[in-house]
FITINU-361401 format. One line per field, with one value per atom (N, C-alpha, C, O, CB): atom name; x, y, z; residue in three letters. Coordinates in pm, whole numbers, always signed. Each point is the difference from the previous one (the first is absolute). Last residue first. Glycine has a CB too. Layout:
<sites>
atome	(CA; ...)
c1	(X; ...)
c2	(Y; ...)
c3	(Z; ...)
residu	(ALA; ...)
</sites>
This chain:
<sites>
atome	(N; CA; C; O; CB; N; CA; C; O; CB; N; CA; C; O; CB; N; CA; C; O; CB; N; CA; C; O; CB; N; CA; C; O; CB; N; CA; C; O; CB; N; CA; C; O; CB; N; CA; C; O; CB; N; CA; C; O; CB; N; CA; C; O; CB; N; CA; C; O; CB; N; CA; C; O; CB; N; CA; C; O; CB; N; CA; C; O; CB; N; CA; C; O; CB; N; CA; C; O; CB; N; CA; C; O; CB; N; CA; C; O; CB; N; CA; C; O; CB; N; CA; C; O; CB; N; CA; C; O; CB; N; CA; C; O; CB; N; CA; C; O; CB; N; CA; C; O; CB; N; CA; C; O; CB; N; CA; C; O; CB; N; CA; C; O; CB; N; CA; C; O; CB; N; CA; C; O; CB; N; CA; C; O; CB; N; CA; C; O; CB; N; CA; C; O; CB; N; CA; C; O; CB; N; CA; C; O; CB; N; CA; C; O; CB; N; CA; C; O; CB; N; CA; C; O; CB; N; CA; C; O; CB; N; CA; C; O; CB; N; CA; C; O; CB; N; CA; C; O; CB; N; CA; C; O; CB; N; CA; C; O; CB; N; CA; C; O; CB; N; CA; C; O; CB; N; CA; C; O; CB; N; CA; C; O; CB; N; CA; C; O; CB; N; CA; C; O; CB; N; CA; C; O; CB; N; CA; C; O; CB; N; CA; C; O; CB; N; CA; C; O; CB; N; CA; C; O; CB; N; CA; C; O; CB; N; CA; C; O; CB; N; CA; C; O; CB; N; CA; C; O; CB; N; CA; C; O; CB; N; CA; C; O; CB; N; CA; C; O; CB; N; CA; C; O; CB; N; CA; C; O; CB; N; CA; C; O; CB; N; CA; C; O; CB; N; CA; C; O; CB; N; CA; C; O; CB; N; CA; C; O; CB; N; CA; C; O; CB; N; CA; C; O; CB; N; CA; C; O; CB; N; CA; C; O; CB; N; CA; C; O; CB; N; CA; C; O; CB; N; CA; C; O; CB; N; CA; C; O; CB; N; CA; C; O; CB; N; CA; C; O; CB; N; CA; C; O; CB; N; CA; C; O; CB; N; CA; C; O; CB; N; CA; C; O; CB; N; CA; C; O; CB; N; CA; C; O; CB; N; CA; C; O; CB; N; CA; C; O; CB; N; CA; C; O; CB; N; CA; C; O; CB; N; CA; C; O; CB; N; CA; C; O; CB; N; CA; C; O; CB; N; CA; C; O; CB; N; CA; C; O; CB; N; CA; C; O; CB; N; CA; C; O; CB; N; CA; C; O; CB; N; CA; C; O; CB; N; CA; C; O; CB; N; CA; C; O; CB; N; CA; C; O; CB; N; CA; C; O; CB; N; CA; C; O; CB; N; CA; C; O; CB; N; CA; C; O; CB; N; CA; C; O; CB; N; CA; C; O; CB; N; CA; C; O; CB; N; CA; C; O; CB; N; CA; C; O; CB; N; CA; C; O; CB; N; CA; C; O; CB; N; CA; C; O; CB; N; CA; C; O; CB; N; CA; C; O; CB; N; CA; C; O; CB; N; CA; C; O; CB; N; CA; C; O; CB; N; CA; C; O; CB; N; CA; C; O; CB; N; CA; C; O; CB; N; CA; C; O; CB; N; CA; C; O; CB; N; CA; C; O; CB; N; CA; C; O; CB; N; CA; C; O; CB; N; CA; C; O; CB; N; CA; C; O; CB; N; CA; C; O; CB; N; CA; C; O; CB; N; CA; C; O; CB; N; CA; C; O; CB; N; CA; C; O; CB; N; CA; C; O; CB; N; CA; C; O; CB; N; CA; C; O; CB; N; CA; C; O; CB; N; CA; C; O; CB; N; CA; C; O; CB; N; CA; C; O; CB; N; CA; C; O; CB; N; CA; C; O; CB; N; CA; C; O; CB; N; CA; C; O; CB; N; CA; C; O; CB; N; CA; C; O; CB; N; CA; C; O; CB; N; CA; C; O; CB; N; CA; C; O; CB; N; CA; C; O; CB; N; CA; C; O; CB; N; CA; C; O; CB)
c1	(+2663; -19; -107; -29; +264; -34; -115; -32; -90; +146; +322; -121; -126; -110; +248; +296; -29; -128; -71; +317; -244; +94; -30; -107; +130; -114; -70; +105; +86; -286; +180; +86; -83; -46; +258; -305; -46; +98; +40; -281; +165; +75; -61; -56; +265; -394; +17; +88; +8; -234; +50; +74; +28; +47; +60; -526; +127; +69; -52; -42; -329; +30; +134; +47; -287; +36; -9; +40; +22; -204; +409; -139; -2; +105; -181; +440; -24; -150; -71; +288; +134; -130; -5; +33; -140; +453; -4; -127; -26; +284; -66; -87; +11; -4; -155; +414; -2; -93; +4; +231; -118; -49; -6; -32; -103; +389; -77; -45; +34; +94; +167; -131; -90; -112; +218; +261; +11; -137; -89; +318; -300; +130; +21; -26; +10; -312; +24; +140; +94; -249; -178; +118; -2; -48; +181; -486; +28; +120; +12; -255; -74; +120; +42; +26; +49; -549; +76; +117; -17; -190; -185; +94; +87; +51; -52; -528; +133; +83; -53; -40; -374; +77; +137; +73; -286; -85; -71; +85; +2; -135; +424; -130; -57; +65; +0; +388; -77; -139; -61; +192; +403; -145; -65; +49; -30; +493; -76; -148; -44; +235; +302; -133; -78; -6; +13; +527; -110; -122; -9; +94; +462; -127; -111; -14; +85; +422; -58; -136; -46; +167; +182; -74; -56; -64; +9; +336; +36; -58; +68; -55; -109; +145; +42; +95; -65; -479; +30; +149; +40; -237; +47; -39; +31; +42; -221; +245; +99; -30; +91; -58; -346; +126; +109; +75; -139; -346; -12; +128; +45; -294; +224; +5; -8; +71; -177; +54; +137; +17; +101; -73; -464; +84; +143; +61; -208; -153; -34; +90; +55; -294; +271; +60; -26; +91; -121; -175; +145; +69; +90; -104; -452; +33; +150; +52; -269; +56; -20; +39; +65; -250; +203; +94; -9; +101; -118; -300; +133; +104; +83; -146; -372; +0; +137; +49; -294; +178; +13; -1; +71; -183; +53; +134; +16; +104; -95; -433; +98; +140; +75; -212; -230; +22; +92; +59; -91; -275; +65; +6; -101; +21; +63; -71; +79; +115; -217; +251; -136; -83; -118; +204; +336; -32; -146; -87; +260; +182; -122; -35; -9; -75; +597; -120; -119; +15; +116; +259; -28; -110; -69; +138; +82; +121; -11; +99; -63; -278; -8; +138; +100; -299; +36; +55; -5; +11; +138; -284; -33; +37; -45; -145; +285; +22; -28; +63; +113; -300; +35; +19; -53; -74; +86; -29; +32; +38; -217; +335; -31; -18; +82; +49; -237; +103; -40; -113; +174; -323; +109; +119; +115; -282; -195; +26; +119; +101; -345; +62; +48; +34; +66; +22; -60; -96; +63; +116; -230; +188; +72; -104; -71; +277; -144; -91; +81; +77; -266; +280; +62; -93; -25; +269; -315; -27; +79; +13; -239; +185; +123; -15; +98; -27; -329; -6; +120; +59; -310; +450; -139; -88; +9; +49; +499; -107; -136; -25; +155; +293; +41; -113; +9; +222; -242; -36; +41; -40; +58; -167; +114; -25; -68; +112; -233; -23; +130; +105; -293; -84; +123; -35; -94; +212; -383; -6; +126; +45; -298; +52; +97; -14; -8; +163; -528; +71; +92; -41; -152; -117; +92; +79; +83; -235; -156; -74; +91; -38; -167; +479; -143; -69; +17; -7; +519; -82; -144; -27; +225; +274; -113; -87; -24; +28; +531; -110; -103; +32; +122; +231; -53; -110; -74; +131; +423; -146; -44; +83; -95; +469; -53; -152; -59; +270; +97; -52; -45; -28; -41; +275; +62; -41; +84; -76; -192; +146; +65; +94; -99; -458; +26; +151; +47; -258; +73; -28; +23; +49; -216; +206; +110; -19; +97; -68; -376; +117; +119; +74; -155; -312; -21; +123; +43; -289; +245; +10; -16; +72; -161; +22; +141; +19; +93; -60; -474; +75; +146; +58; -215; -120; -37; +83; +55; -290; +455; -120; -24; +93; -56; +209; +30; -132; -101; +313; +17; -107; +46; +92; -253; +475; -141; -14; +83; -142; +440; -2; -144; -36; +270; -73; -45; +3; -21; -124; +240; +111; -38; +85; +56; -445; +41; +109; +11; -71; -87; -103; +39; -24; -151; +470; -8; -102; +30; +34; -33; +111; +1; +31; +102; -440; -39; +108; -31; -103; +234; -108; -45; -19; -55; +387; +64; -104; +27; +147; -331; +60; +81; +13; -7; -207; -106; +62; -45; -96; +432; -58; -110; -13; +67; +137; +100; -55; +19; +169; -449; -1; +101; -30; -40; -110; +70; -10; -26; +189; -548; +128; +67; -67; -18; -269; +16; +138; +97; -254; -248; +122; +8; -103; +99; -265; -11; +136; +90; -327; +213; -13; -16; +51; +88; -297; +110; -27; -112; +157; -195; -39; +122; +107; -292; +39; +98; -51; -54; +246; -530; +84; +94; -30; -150; -83; +25; +95; +104; -142)
c2	(+3269; +75; -61; +49; +17; -223; +90; +79; +83; -68; -315; -82; +86; -51; -120; +374; -65; -84; -13; +9; +395; -108; -57; +26; -79; +557; -120; -102; +27; +108; +318; -87; -122; -73; +154; +455; -136; -72; +50; +19; +410; -75; -138; -54; +181; +398; -142; -60; +53; -65; +506; -55; -146; -31; +259; +131; -72; -31; +25; -124; +357; -31; -67; +0; -20; +143; +124; -23; +96; -17; -390; +35; +127; +53; -297; -68; +123; +18; +6; +101; -547; +66; +122; -7; -213; -159; +97; +81; +50; -38; -522; +116; +85; -50; -79; -314; +91; +116; +57; -123; -484; +135; +80; -53; -32; -397; +62; +140; +47; -181; -151; -65; +52; -48; -154; +528; -139; -61; +53; -73; +431; -40; -146; -89; +257; +291; -143; -26; +72; -93; +435; -44; -151; -70; +269; +252; -143; -28; +53; -103; +445; -12; -146; -54; +298; +61; -124; +9; +35; -166; +457; -9; -122; -21; +274; -71; -55; -1; -5; -137; +282; +85; -52; +67; +8; -317; +31; +78; -31; -175; +67; -61; +35; -23; -166; +230; +70; -61; -25; +239; -357; -11; +78; -2; -226; +100; +82; -14; -4; +167; -442; +18; +80; -43; -177; +280; -87; +21; +99; -97; +56; +70; -98; -106; +281; -333; +66; +62; -7; -153; -66; -93; +62; -69; -53; +355; -141; -86; -87; +120; +436; -12; -147; -38; +262; -126; +29; -14; -53; +208; -189; -118; +17; -95; +50; +414; -104; -127; -63; +159; +249; +44; -105; -33; +275; -306; -26; +40; -71; +107; +64; -146; -36; -89; +57; +484; -42; -151; -46; +238; -6; +48; -48; -43; +244; -290; -79; +38; -87; +69; +282; -132; -89; -67; +90; +398; +13; -136; -34; +270; -213; +19; +10; -55; +168; -129; -129; +8; -90; +37; +457; -96; -134; -55; +169; +221; +34; -102; -45; +290; -285; -31; +26; -79; +136; +67; -145; -42; -92; +62; +490; -44; -151; -46; +238; +11; +33; -49; -44; +244; -485; +144; +31; -92; +113; -450; +48; +153; +68; -271; -161; +112; +53; +42; +17; -447; +2; +108; -20; -65; -207; +128; -2; -52; +174; -536; +51; +130; +1; -236; +68; -7; +39; +71; -19; -237; +113; -40; -100; +267; -470; +81; +122; +67; -147; -447; +147; +64; -52; +28; -448; +53; +152; +65; -266; -310; +143; +58; -49; +14; -429; +62; +149; +66; -242; -328; +142; +43; -61; +105; -505; +57; +149; +51; -223; -299; +143; +50; -26; +56; -532; +74; +147; +32; -236; -72; -95; +69; -20; -166; +472; -76; -93; +12; +0; +484; -136; -69; +59; +12; +461; -87; -135; -9; +207; +226; -104; -94; -68; +84; +504; -96; -98; +40; +129; +147; -38; -106; -102; +155; +344; -123; -11; +96; -96; +355; -74; -120; -67; +139; +442; -135; -83; +27; -13; +285; -7; +21; +105; -22; -248; +77; -24; -104; +96; -210; +139; +88; +123; -201; -416; +83; +148; +80; -285; -200; +91; +104; +100; -136; -496; +136; +78; -48; -29; -418; +77; +145; +56; -209; -331; +125; +80; +10; -7; -549; +103; +119; -16; -159; -201; +47; +115; +94; -164; -160; -98; +44; -76; -87; +451; -117; -98; -55; +197; +251; +12; -119; -27; +281; -45; -114; +25; +30; -186; +452; -9; -115; -14; +266; -76; -87; -3; -36; -106; +533; -89; -87; +45; +121; +131; -4; -109; -78; +161; +46; +14; +10; +44; +68; -184; +134; +21; +113; -105; -430; +109; +139; +88; -241; -259; -1; +123; +56; -306; +187; +24; +11; +93; -218; -2; +142; +39; +109; -114; -451; +75; +151; +71; -254; -104; -12; +76; +63; -286; +203; +79; -5; +104; -149; -226; +142; +89; +99; -151; -410; +29; +148; +64; -300; +79; -6; +36; +73; -249; +145; +115; +2; +104; -111; -242; -16; +128; +78; -329; +236; -4; -13; +61; +80; -200; +21; -19; -77; +2; +324; -35; -133; -29; +271; +11; -111; -50; -107; +40; +587; -128; -108; +29; +91; +361; -93; -135; -88; +283; +180; -45; -106; -85; +311; -13; -90; -55; -117; +245; +185; -116; -101; -118; +262; +276; -89; -127; -109; +310; +134; -62; -97; -110; +314; +48; -93; -74; -121; +269; +194; -111; -108; -119; +276; +244; -87; -113; -105; +300; +121; -60; -100; -114; +323; +55; -110; -72; -122; +247; +260; -108; -120; -114; +284; +228; -72; -116; -106; +318; -98; +81; -76; -120; +222; -151; -54; +104; +83; -323; +394; -46; -63; +36; +144; +74; -80; -52; -29; -36; +519; -143; -68; +48; -49; +516; -82; -145; -41; +203; +259; -94; -80; -42; +28; +521; -117; -88; +49; +80; +246; -41; -126; -90; +189; +273; -113; -37; +20; -104; +556; -87; -111; +26; +164)
c3	(+4896; -126; -84; -109; +114; +425; +13; -125; +1; +235; -180; +17; +9; -21; +137; -137; -127; +6; -100; +53; +390; -29; -138; -57; +303; -51; -48; -40; -84; +4; +415; -78; -39; +87; +31; +67; -21; -90; -105; +133; +316; -99; -15; +96; -41; +111; +23; -109; -111; +224; +145; -114; +36; +110; -175; +237; +23; -132; -108; +317; -161; +140; +26; +113; -87; -459; +80; +145; +73; -224; -211; +24; +83; +37; -48; -306; +74; +13; -101; +18; -27; -9; +90; +119; -172; -223; +110; -22; -110; +135; -204; -14; +125; +112; -261; -145; +115; -31; -108; +173; -238; -30; +129; +106; -303; -54; +108; -42; -109; +283; -428; +0; +112; +16; -114; -35; -44; -5; -66; +165; +48; +57; -35; +81; +111; -335; -16; +54; -33; -172; +363; -75; -11; +89; -10; +49; -4; -90; -110; +149; +250; -84; +6; +107; -64; +77; +6; -96; -117; +179; +222; -112; +23; +110; -147; +207; +28; -128; -111; +299; -168; +89; +38; +73; +12; -388; +125; +99; +119; -153; -345; +15; +137; +102; -257; -225; +102; +4; -104; +72; -145; -12; +114; +113; -225; -166; +96; -28; -116; +135; -101; -55; +106; +115; -257; +133; +39; -88; -73; +307; -349; +22; +39; -61; -103; +285; -116; +35; +113; -264; +464; -86; -127; -79; +283; +142; +12; -112; -55; +300; -206; -15; +0; -69; +181; -24; -141; -26; -104; +91; +457; -77; -148; -66; +232; +117; +29; -79; -53; +284; -263; -61; +22; -93; +128; +182; -144; -73; -90; +104; +440; -16; -147; -47; +274; -115; +24; -18; -53; +211; -189; -111; +16; -98; +75; +375; -117; -117; -68; +146; +307; +21; -122; -49; +300; -254; -13; +16; -76; +164; -16; -141; -24; -96; +67; +475; -66; -148; -53; +215; +83; +56; -74; -44; +269; -330; -52; +47; -78; +76; +173; -144; -61; -79; +67; +458; -13; -146; -39; +262; -130; +43; -15; -46; +208; -251; -104; +37; -87; +27; +284; -2; -118; -56; +310; +3; -121; +3; +19; -148; +541; -58; -120; +14; +210; -9; +53; -67; -29; +248; -431; +64; +45; -71; -70; +95; -61; +73; +122; -188; +20; +83; -86; -100; +311; -498; +89; +97; -19; -159; -134; -10; +90; +27; -263; +232; +11; -16; +49; +102; -394; +126; +1; -104; +123; -277; -4; +136; +104; -273; -154; +130; -17; -83; +153; -349; +5; +145; +93; -308; +90; -132; -5; -105; +74; +330; +2; -143; -88; +303; -35; -73; -3; -37; -104; +407; -23; -67; +40; -61; +105; +122; -21; +70; -6; -288; -24; +131; +86; -309; +188; -66; -28; -40; -63; +462; -74; -60; +74; +78; +99; -61; -84; -88; +85; +453; -127; -59; +65; +12; +336; -73; -131; -75; +176; +270; -26; -94; -30; +252; -190; +54; -45; -105; +108; +100; +45; -120; -63; +294; -138; -64; +63; +60; -269; +327; -16; -50; +7; -52; +109; +113; -11; +85; +47; -464; -1; +108; -25; -225; +157; +46; -6; +42; +107; -324; +11; +33; -55; -107; +272; -76; +27; +114; -105; +44; +31; -93; -122; +207; +103; -119; +38; +68; -216; +455; -54; -122; -50; +139; +155; -47; -74; -103; +86; +93; +28; -63; -119; +128; +117; -37; +43; +116; -97; -162; +93; -48; -120; +175; -139; -42; +112; +113; -259; -11; +102; -61; -87; +270; -350; +0; +96; +47; -288; +121; +134; +1; +99; -33; -453; +29; +144; +39; -273; +62; -76; +49; +15; -210; +386; +16; -64; +56; -52; -65; +142; +23; +66; +0; -490; +21; +146; +29; -216; +71; -61; +20; +25; -196; +312; +87; -55; +75; +0; -339; +121; +91; +50; -64; -369; -37; +122; +17; -245; +289; -28; -34; +50; -133; +145; +127; -21; +81; +2; -469; +84; +128; +37; -131; -321; +82; +81; +24; -11; -500; +143; +75; -38; +8; -520; +96; +144; +28; -202; -8; -19; -71; -87; +79; +288; -96; -21; +49; +22; +58; +56; -108; -118; +286; -224; +15; +58; +14; +12; -78; -134; +8; -89; -1; +488; -51; -137; -29; +156; +58; +88; -54; -13; +211; -406; -39; +84; -50; -20; +189; -126; -48; -45; -15; +439; +31; -127; +2; +188; -238; +71; +32; -12; +110; -280; -102; +61; -62; -91; +445; -82; -98; -11; +32; +233; +78; -78; +6; +205; -407; +5; +78; -41; +27; +1; -128; -2; -55; -57; +588; -100; -133; -1; +176; +199; -44; -89; -60; +74; +369; -138; -18; +66; -147; +445; -13; -143; -61; +308; -183; +31; -10; -69; -15; +221; -119; +42; +104; -240; +438; -21; -126; -26; +274; -24; -78; -21; -36; -80; +516; -101; -71; +64; +71; +74; +39; -114; -118; +271; +25; -113; +42; +61; -224)
residu	(UNK; UNK; UNK; UNK; UNK; UNK; UNK; UNK; UNK; UNK; UNK; UNK; UNK; UNK; UNK; UNK; UNK; UNK; UNK; UNK; UNK; UNK; UNK; UNK; UNK; UNK; UNK; UNK; UNK; UNK; UNK; UNK; UNK; UNK; UNK; UNK; UNK; UNK; UNK; UNK; UNK; UNK; UNK; UNK; UNK; UNK; UNK; UNK; UNK; UNK; UNK; UNK; UNK; UNK; UNK; UNK; UNK; UNK; UNK; UNK; UNK; UNK; UNK; UNK; UNK; UNK; UNK; UNK; UNK; UNK; UNK; UNK; UNK; UNK; UNK; UNK; UNK; UNK; UNK; UNK; UNK; UNK; UNK; UNK; UNK; UNK; UNK; UNK; UNK; UNK; UNK; UNK; UNK; UNK; UNK; UNK; UNK; UNK; UNK; UNK; UNK; UNK; UNK; UNK; UNK; UNK; UNK; UNK; UNK; UNK; UNK; UNK; UNK; UNK; UNK; UNK; UNK; UNK; UNK; UNK; UNK; UNK; UNK; UNK; UNK; UNK; UNK; UNK; UNK; UNK; UNK; UNK; UNK; UNK; UNK; UNK; UNK; UNK; UNK; UNK; UNK; UNK; UNK; UNK; UNK; UNK; UNK; UNK; UNK; UNK; UNK; UNK; UNK; UNK; UNK; UNK; UNK; UNK; UNK; UNK; UNK; UNK; UNK; UNK; UNK; UNK; UNK; UNK; UNK; UNK; UNK; UNK; UNK; UNK; UNK; UNK; UNK; UNK; UNK; UNK; UNK; UNK; UNK; UNK; UNK; UNK; UNK; UNK; UNK; UNK; UNK; UNK; UNK; UNK; UNK; UNK; UNK; UNK; UNK; UNK; UNK; UNK; UNK; UNK; UNK; UNK; UNK; UNK; UNK; UNK; UNK; UNK; UNK; UNK; UNK; UNK; UNK; UNK; UNK; UNK; UNK; UNK; UNK; UNK; UNK; UNK; UNK; UNK; UNK; UNK; UNK; UNK; UNK; UNK; UNK; UNK; UNK; UNK; UNK; UNK; UNK; UNK; UNK; UNK; UNK; UNK; UNK; UNK; UNK; UNK; UNK; UNK; UNK; UNK; UNK; UNK; UNK; UNK; UNK; UNK; UNK; UNK; UNK; UNK; UNK; UNK; UNK; UNK; UNK; UNK; UNK; UNK; UNK; UNK; UNK; UNK; UNK; UNK; UNK; UNK; UNK; UNK; UNK; UNK; UNK; UNK; UNK; UNK; UNK; UNK; UNK; UNK; UNK; UNK; UNK; UNK; UNK; UNK; UNK; UNK; UNK; UNK; UNK; UNK; UNK; UNK; UNK; UNK; UNK; UNK; UNK; UNK; UNK; UNK; UNK; UNK; UNK; UNK; UNK; UNK; UNK; UNK; UNK; UNK; UNK; UNK; UNK; UNK; UNK; UNK; UNK; UNK; UNK; UNK; UNK; UNK; UNK; UNK; UNK; UNK; UNK; UNK; UNK; UNK; UNK; UNK; UNK; UNK; UNK; UNK; UNK; UNK; UNK; UNK; UNK; UNK; UNK; UNK; UNK; UNK; UNK; UNK; UNK; UNK; UNK; UNK; UNK; UNK; UNK; UNK; UNK; UNK; UNK; UNK; UNK; UNK; UNK; UNK; UNK; UNK; UNK; UNK; UNK; UNK; UNK; UNK; UNK; UNK; UNK; UNK; UNK; UNK; UNK; UNK; UNK; UNK; UNK; UNK; UNK; UNK; UNK; UNK; UNK; UNK; UNK; UNK; UNK; UNK; UNK; UNK; UNK; UNK; UNK; UNK; UNK; UNK; UNK; UNK; UNK; UNK; UNK; UNK; UNK; UNK; UNK; UNK; UNK; UNK; UNK; UNK; UNK; UNK; UNK; UNK; UNK; UNK; UNK; UNK; UNK; UNK; UNK; UNK; UNK; UNK; UNK; UNK; UNK; UNK; UNK; UNK; UNK; UNK; UNK; UNK; UNK; UNK; UNK; UNK; UNK; UNK; UNK; UNK; UNK; UNK; UNK; UNK; UNK; UNK; UNK; UNK; UNK; UNK; UNK; UNK; UNK; UNK; UNK; UNK; UNK; UNK; UNK; UNK; UNK; UNK; UNK; UNK; UNK; UNK; UNK; UNK; UNK; UNK; UNK; UNK; UNK; UNK; UNK; UNK; UNK; UNK; UNK; UNK; UNK; UNK; UNK; UNK; UNK; UNK; UNK; UNK; UNK; UNK; UNK; UNK; UNK; UNK; UNK; UNK; UNK; UNK; UNK; UNK; UNK; UNK; UNK; UNK; UNK; UNK; UNK; UNK; UNK; UNK; UNK; UNK; UNK; UNK; UNK; UNK; UNK; UNK; UNK; UNK; UNK; UNK; UNK; UNK; UNK; UNK; UNK; UNK; UNK; UNK; UNK; UNK; UNK; UNK; UNK; UNK; UNK; UNK; UNK; UNK; UNK; UNK; UNK; UNK; UNK; UNK; UNK; UNK; UNK; UNK; UNK; UNK; UNK; UNK; UNK; UNK; UNK; UNK; UNK; UNK; UNK; UNK; UNK; UNK; UNK; UNK; UNK; UNK; UNK; UNK; UNK; UNK; UNK; UNK; UNK; UNK; UNK; UNK; UNK; UNK; UNK; UNK; UNK; UNK; UNK; UNK; UNK; UNK; UNK; UNK; UNK; UNK; UNK; UNK; UNK; UNK; UNK; UNK; UNK; UNK; UNK; UNK; UNK; UNK; UNK; UNK; UNK; UNK; UNK; UNK; UNK; UNK; UNK; UNK; UNK; UNK; UNK; UNK; UNK; UNK; UNK; UNK; UNK; UNK; UNK; UNK; UNK; UNK; UNK; UNK; UNK; UNK; UNK; UNK; UNK; UNK; UNK; UNK; UNK; UNK; UNK; UNK; UNK; UNK; UNK; UNK; UNK; UNK; UNK; UNK; UNK; UNK; UNK; UNK; UNK; UNK; UNK; UNK; UNK; UNK; UNK; UNK; UNK; UNK; UNK; UNK; UNK; UNK; UNK; UNK; UNK; UNK; UNK; UNK; UNK; UNK; UNK; UNK; UNK; UNK; UNK; UNK; UNK; UNK; UNK; UNK; UNK; UNK; UNK; UNK; UNK; UNK; UNK; UNK; UNK; UNK; UNK; UNK; UNK; UNK; UNK; UNK; UNK; UNK; UNK; UNK; UNK; UNK; UNK; UNK; UNK; UNK; UNK; UNK; UNK; UNK; UNK; UNK; UNK; UNK; UNK; UNK; UNK; UNK; UNK; UNK; UNK; UNK; UNK; UNK; UNK; UNK; UNK; UNK; UNK; UNK; UNK; UNK)
</sites>
């Protein structure tokens, strides 16, 4: 029997530090500026493909950070965990526990979230002034999304 390793994951405090970082931006912000600030703050990396810069969080697999909007950023979606290759009771428990802790921390900061379940995923969404934050639990990972005021 081989030892099972938990996927890499942010702590709930790191998740909310990341969300606070995006919330603290002077929106509207250009894609290039937002990417450079994330590189400076988190050590994320910009990869360029076909002339367009893509943000990468190298601590996670897959490392992609999805940023909607070219001139003005509309949303940033980032991994809070590695994507698990094989779903098991242990990985479901690990991801579910992290989601619960992140939601608990968010509830302490922003009040009760709006909860929604759809196609096997659970979404917890908070309003943050004119922005919005969603944490998503799926069978393979936990993701965070920050919608800017321009993306609402």
